[in-house]
C-alpha positions in Angstrom: -23.8 19.7 -17.5 -23.9 16.4 -16.1 -20.8 14.4 -16.4 -20.2 11.0 -16.0 -18.1 9.1 -13.9 -17.3 5.5 -15.4 -16.0 2.0 -14.4 -15.2 -1.3 -16.2 -14.9 -4.8 -15.4 -12.9 -6.9 -17.6 -13.1 -10.1 -17.5 -10.5 -10.9 -19.9 -7.0 -12.2 -18.5 -3.9 -10.6 -20.2 -0.9 -13.0 -21.0 2.3 -12.1 -19.6 5.5 -11.4 -21.9 7.7 -14.6 -21.8 10.5 -14.5 -18.5 13.6 -15.3 -19.8 16.6 -17.2 -17.9 18.7 -15.3 -16.5 22.5 -15.4 -17.5 25.4 -17.0 -15.3 26.6 -13.0 -15.4 23.3 -12.0 -14.1 23.0 -14.6 -11.5 26.5 -14.1 -10.7 25.7 -10.2 -9.9 26.5 -8.7 -6.9 23.7 -8.1 -5.0 22.6 -4.1 -4.3 21.8 -5.0 -0.6 23.8 -7.1 2.1 20.6 -8.0 3.6 21.2 -10.2 7.0 18.3 -12.1 8.7 18.8 -11.6 12.5 17.0 -13.8 14.9 16.3 -11.9 18.3 16.5 -13.8 22.1 12.8 -13.1 22.5 12.0 -15.4 19.1 12.0 -12.3 16.5 12.9 -12.7 12.9 14.6 -9.2 11.9 15.4 -8.1 8.6 18.5 -5.8 8.5 20.5 -3.5 5.9 23.4 -1.7 7.6 23.9 1.4 6.2 27.0 3.9 8.1 26.8 6.6 5.2 24.8 9.0 7.0 23.7 8.3 11.4 20.5 7.6 10.8 18.3 4.4 11.3 14.8 3.7 10.4 12.7 0.8 11.3 9.3 -0.3 9.2 6.7 -2.9 10.5 3.8 -4.6 9.2 1.1 -6.6 10.8 -0.6 -8.8 8.7 -5.1 -8.0 8.4 -5.1 -4.3 8.1 -8.1 -2.9 7.5 -10.1 -6.3 6.9 -10.5 -7.5 10.2 -12.6 -4.5 10.9 -15.6 -6.1 12.8 -18.8 -5.3 10.3 -20.2 -2.2 11.2 -17.3 -0.8 12.5 -15.6 -0.3 9.6 -12.7 2.8 9.8 -11.5 1.0 13.1 -7.4 0.2 12.1 -7.7 3.6 10.0 -8.7 5.3 13.3 -6.5 3.1 15.2 -3.2 4.7 12.8 -4.5 8.2 14.1 -3.7 7.5 17.8 -0.7 6.0 18.6 1.1 9.9 18.9 -2.0 11.2 20.9 -1.0 10.3 24.0 1.3 7.4 25.2 3.3 6.6 28.1 3.2 9.8 30.6 2.9 12.0 28.1 -0.1 13.7 26.8 -0.6 14.6 23.0 0.9 17.9 23.0 3.8 16.9 25.1 4.6 13.6 22.7 4.3 15.5 19.5 6.4 18.3 21.2 9.1 16.0 22.0 9.3 14.7 18.5 9.6 17.8 16.8 12.4 18.7 19.1 14.6 16.0 18.5 13.3 15.7 14.6 11.8 12.1 15.4 9.6 10.6 12.8 6.7 8.4 13.7 4.0 7.0 11.6 1.4 4.2 11.3 -1.2 3.6 8.4 -3.9 1.2 7.6 -4.3 -1.0 4.4 -7.1 -3.7 3.1 -4.0 -6.2 4.0 -1.8 -4.5 6.7 -1.2 -2.3 9.5 2.3 -0.8 8.9 4.6 1.7 11.1 7.4 3.0 11.3 10.3 4.9 13.2 13.4 7.3 11.7 15.7 9.3 13.7 19.2 9.8 14.0 21.5 7.7 16.0 22.2 10.5 18.6 18.7 11.0 19.5 17.6 7.0 19.2 17.3 6.4 23.3 14.8 9.3 22.9 13.0 7.7 19.9 13.1 4.3 21.4 11.4 5.7 24.4 8.5 7.3 22.2 7.9 4.6 20.0 8.3 2.5 22.9 5.3 4.2 24.6 3.0 4.7 21.2 3.1 1.0 19.9 2.7 -1.0 23.9 1.2 2.1 26.0 -0.9 4.4 23.8 -3.7 6.2 25.7 -6.7 6.5 23.6 -8.0 9.3 26.2 -11.6 10.3 25.4 -10.7 14.0 24.1 -7.8 12.5 21.9 -10.2 9.7 20.0 -13.2 12.4 19.3 -10.4 14.7 17.9 -9.1 12.1 15.6 -12.7 10.8 14.8 -13.4 14.3 13.9 -10.3 14.6 11.7 -11.1 11.4 9.8 -14.6 12.6 9.3 -13.7 15.9 7.5 -11.0 14.4 5.7 -13.9 11.4 4.4 -16.0 14.7 3.2 -13.1 15.9 1.0 -12.3 12.7 -0.1 -16.3 12.4 -1.5 -15.4 15.7 -4.1 -12.6 13.4 -5.4 -14.0 11.6 -8.4 -11.1 9.1 -8.7 -11.7 8.3 -4.9 -15.7 8.1 -5.5 -14.5 6.1 -8.6 -12.0 3.2 -6.8 -14.6 2.7 -4.1 -17.1 1.8 -6.6 -15.2 -0.3 -8.1 -14.0 -2.3 -5.0 -17.6 -2.5 -4.0 -18.7 -4.0 -7.3 -15.5 -6.4 -8.0 -15.6 -7.5 -3.9 -19.5 -7.2 -3.0 -20.3 -8.8 0.0 -16.9 -9.5 1.1 -14.3 -7.8 3.6 -12.9 -5.7 0.7 -15.6 -4.0 -0.4 -15.8 -2.1 2.9 -14.0 0.7 3.2 -10.8 1.3 4.7 -11.5 5.0 5.8 -14.6 3.8 7.5 -18.0 5.6 6.7 -20.2 8.7 8.1 -22.1 6.3 9.7 -19.5 4.2 11.5 -17.2 6.2 12.8 -19.1 8.6 15.1 -19.6 5.1 16.6 -16.0 3.9 17.3 -14.9 3.5 20.6 -11.7 3.5 22.7 -12.8 -0.1 23.4 -13.0 -0.8 19.9 -9.5 0.4 19.2 -8.0 -1.6 22.1 -10.2 -4.4 20.8 -8.5 -4.4 17.4 -5.2 -3.4 18.4 -4.9 -7.2 20.3 -5.8 -8.5 17.6 -3.4 -7.2 15.2 -0.6 -6.5 17.6 0.6 -10.1 17.7 4.0 -12.3 16.8 2.3 -14.3 13.8 1.5 -11.4 11.9 4.6 -9.2 12.4 7.6 -8.8 9.7 10.5 -6.0 11.2 12.9 -4.7 8.7 15.3 -1.9 10.1 17.9 0.2 7.9 20.6 2.4 9.3 23.6 3.0 11.3 23.6 0.6 13.8 25.6 -2.7 14.7 24.0 -5.9 15.2 23.2 -6.3 18.7 21.6 -2.7 19.0 19.1 -4.5 16.4 18.5 -7.1 18.4 17.9 -4.4 21.5 15.8 -2.4 19.4 13.5 -5.3 18.1 12.9 -6.9 21.6 12.5 -3.5 23.2 9.2 -2.8 21.2 7.9 -6.1 20.2 9.9 -8.6 22.1 7.0 -8.9 24.9 4.1 -8.9 22.4 2.0 -12.4 23.1 1.0 -15.1 20.6 -1.7 -14.3 18.0 -5.2 -15.0 19.5 -7.1 -15.4 16.0 -5.7 -17.0 12.6 -4.6 -14.9 9.7 -7.1 -15.1 6.8 -5.6 -15.9 3.4 -9.1 -17.6 1.6 -9.1 -15.5 -1.6 -11.8 -12.7 -2.1 -13.8 -13.5 -5.1 -13.8 -11.2 -7.8 -17.7 -10.6 -9.2 -19.4 -8.7 -11.6 -17.1 -9.7 -14.6 -17.4 -7.9 -17.7 -20.2 -5.5 -16.1 -20.2 -1.5 -16.8 -21.0 0.9 -14.0 -21.8 4.7 -15.1 -21.9 6.6 -12.1 -23.5 10.8 -12.5 -20.9 12.9 -11.7 -20.6 16.8 -12.2 -17.2 18.2 -12.7 -14.2 18.9 -15.2 -13.4 15.6 -16.7 -14.9 12.0 -16.4 -12.7 9.3 -14.5 -12.3 5.9 -16.0 -11.3 2.5 -13.9 -11.1 -0.7 -15.3 -9.9 -3.5 -13.1 -9.1 -7.9 -14.5 -7.1 -10.6 -12.2 -3.9 -9.6 -12.0 -1.1 -11.8 -10.5 0.4 -12.0 -7.2 4.0 -11.2 -6.2 4.7 -14.8 -5.3 4.0 -15.9 -9.1 6.8 -17.2 -11.3 5.4 -14.4 -13.9 5.6 -11.5 -11.8 8.5 -9.8 -13.2 7.3 -10.8 -17.1 3.7 -9.3 -16.1 6.1 -6.0 -15.0 7.5 -5.6 -18.2 4.1 -6.5 -20.1 2.6 -3.7 -17.5 5.3 -1.2 -18.0 4.6 -1.1 -21.9 0.8 -1.4 -22.0 0.0 1.6 -19.2 2.6 1.7 -16.5 5.4 3.4 -18.5 3.9 6.3 -18.8 4.3 8.4 -22.0 6.2 5.6 -23.3 3.5 2.9 -23.2 0.7 1.9 -25.7 -2.4 3.5 -23.9 -0.9 6.9 -23.9 0.5 6.9 -26.9 -2.9 5.7 -28.7 -5.5 7.4 -26.4 -4.0 10.2 -25.2 -1.0 11.3 -28.1 -3.1 9.8 -30.9 -6.6 10.6 -30.5 -6.6 13.3 -27.8 -9.1 11.4 -25.7 -7.7 11.8 -22.4 -5.8 13.8 -20.2 -3.6 11.1 -18.5 -3.6 7.3 -18.6 -2.0 4.5 -16.8 -2.0 1.2 -15.7 -0.7 -0.6 -12.6 -0.5 -4.1 -11.0 -1.9 -4.2 -7.5 -0.8 -7.5 -5.5 -3.4 -7.4 -2.9 -2.9 -10.3 -0.6 -6.0 -11.9 -1.0 -7.2 -10.8 -4.6 -4.1 -9.3 -7.0 -5.6 -6.7 -9.5 -4.6 -5.2 -13.1 -5.8 -1.5 -13.0 -6.2 1.1 -15.9 -7.2 4.4 -14.8 -8.1 7.5 -16.9 -8.7 11.1 -16.7 -11.4 11.7 -19.7 -13.2 14.1 -21.5 -16.5 13.7 -20.4 -17.7 14.5 -24.4 -15.7 11.6 -25.3 -16.0 9.4 -22.3 -17.5 6.2 -24.4 -14.7 6.4 -27.4 -11.5 6.5 -24.6 -13.3 3.1 -23.2 -13.9 1.7 -26.5 -10.3 2.7 -27.6 -8.7 1.5 -24.4 -10.3 -1.8 -24.7 -9.4 -2.3 -27.8 -5.7 -1.6 -27.1 -5.7 -4.3 -23.6 -7.5 -6.8 -26.2 -4.2 -6.3 -28.9 -2.2 -7.0 -25.9 -3.7 -9.7 -24.8 -3.8 -11.6 -27.9 -0.6 -10.7 -29.9 1.8 -9.6 -26.3 4.4 -6.9 -26.9 7.2 -6.2 -29.8 11.0 -6.5 -29.1 11.7 -3.0 -28.9 8.8 -2.7 -25.7 10.0 -5.4 -24.1 14.0 -4.3 -24.3 12.4 -0.1 -23.3 10.9 -2.0 -20.1 13.4 -4.3 -19.0 15.6 -1.1 -19.7 13.4 0.8 -17.5 13.0 -1.7 -14.8 16.7 -2.7 -14.6 17.8 1.3 -14.6 15.0 2.1 -11.5 15.9 -0.1 -9.0 19.3 1.5 -7.5 17.5 5.0 -7.3 14.7 2.8 -5.4 17.1 2.1 -2.7 18.7 5.5 -1.9 17.4 6.0 1.5 16.8 4.1 4.6 12.9 4.5 4.2 13.3 3.3 1.0 15.3 0.2 2.0 13.3 -0.8 4.5 10.3 -1.2 2.2 12.0 -3.4 0.1 12.9 -5.2 3.2 9.2 -5.8 4.0 8.2 -6.4 0.6 10.3 -9.3 0.1 9.4 -10.5 3.7 5.8 -10.8 2.6 
């Protein structure tokens, strides 16, 4: 049977739940995090939370721009770049570098998104000297040997072939191509079978030179360190970075094809439905009102309206959820569902109906209370590790 993979681009904007003024008790409540903003002698700004409960430190950084800075025709450059920093750096080849990481239990990783290039380091304080040496080499003296570049291109191409058998990946790829046709967000972060083989070590060095500069940089450090150790660490890794040669682009991406339905043939056990409309930025004064609204619509999984109406009452979907994606240049509000292929059109109709009802009538008092209770209660659980806290510090800075 020929299955259908469906995408819906909604043009109506959902109104947000009304934000409430905090009470004096809420305003004066003790903060969950004692965040220090530290300025280093080399002119860097670091957000730091000291945590001496366990002898661990985590550093995370982000660089604004990410994969949208890939040159046209060289999509996948940032993704390939993220895979190569631990594939030989300084005087260590790839095997030696990774063996040392394993021996000392040091975690180093990098990733690329549409909006940012990200890196992280996690180590016990006992092995900080070795971790600092490895991370400094990875950031500032990567080798980008021909052998490593060829090997990681092969790995990414293999991953791409696997992704192209995933209906969720295909649906989201088609969604972005349609929403942002002709713009940076339409281009695939992971590259294509045509662009990846053409990339060279020179392309990687060029993108690194564009990305790795001061004005794009945000740094977060969490763990069992003193202030001077934070300063020394940041200046070691980032203190000699240059000023940026190219401006950070903030111009909005224009959402196109509003109101359009797209059906893509797919042979598989289920259809995938993806819906999108303009979203809301993190900086918007109604961000938390929107989070409350989204939780009740579909972000709360089994407690959400979409799950109740689409799955529980009608049995049209294996799962349905919503979420706000606050992309820097075009925030989106998304709904995604896995649907019985025979019931795809009915599921789309019901989702549209529920979405429209929430838009027109808002939420009930009970839905608002449940969403607030969940969001407030989940906050401490999101701050239970140095990794999680460092991620929050980056989000707050951005």
